C-alpha atoms as one frame of an Amber mdcrd trajectory, in Angstrom:
protein
  -8.886 -75.842  56.880  -6.477 -77.544  59.271  -5.383 -74.187  60.662  -9.013
 -73.224  61.340  -9.719 -76.516  63.084  -6.706 -76.117  65.330  -6.830 -72.390
  66.021 -10.609 -72.100  65.924 -11.373 -74.925  68.305  -8.474 -74.087  70.609
  -9.444 -70.429  70.696 -13.123 -71.114  71.260 -12.383 -73.775  73.846 -10.036
 -71.468  75.735 -12.536 -68.609  75.721 -15.317 -70.822  77.036 -13.017 -72.402
  79.628 -11.756 -69.097  81.028 -15.231 -67.570  81.031 -16.600 -70.413  83.115
 -13.548 -70.699  85.381 -13.996 -67.064  86.378 -17.512 -67.912  87.602 -16.567
 -70.814  89.888 -14.590 -71.184  93.073 -10.898 -71.936  93.096 -11.534 -75.358
  94.596 -13.872 -76.400  91.791 -11.506 -75.056  89.133  -8.560 -76.940  90.632
 -10.554 -80.173  90.612 -11.222 -79.770  86.903  -7.546 -79.007  86.291  -6.550
 -82.147  88.219  -8.775 -84.324  86.007  -7.504 -82.910  82.706  -4.359 -85.113
  82.375  -6.360 -88.248  83.145  -9.073 -87.384  80.651  -6.429 -86.574  78.009
  -4.793 -89.965  78.548  -8.135 -91.760  78.257  -9.079 -89.912  75.057  -5.625
 -90.573  73.568  -5.940 -94.263  74.370  -9.373 -94.461  72.787  -8.138 -92.629
  69.688  -5.103 -94.910  69.411  -7.273 -98.004  69.517  -9.961 -96.603  67.253
  -7.706 -95.169  64.542  -4.880 -97.672  64.309  -4.154-101.358  64.481  -3.016
-101.162  68.108  -4.552-103.813  70.322  -5.320-103.155  73.988  -2.806-105.681
  75.347   0.114-104.466  73.181   1.341-101.863  75.666   1.228-104.117  78.735
   4.417-105.836  79.775
């Protein structure tokens, strides 16, 4: 089950990503690529707060 969730979603996500990237300009694709690290950091922060006892101010200072 875990293997399917990892490989299945990664495979499907990659196929959809590459299909749509081939349809857009290089400028638009590079903008999406530039936003990916920021969006990953935001999602990781939300997951850390939502699924653990980490408080928002713990990592400051």
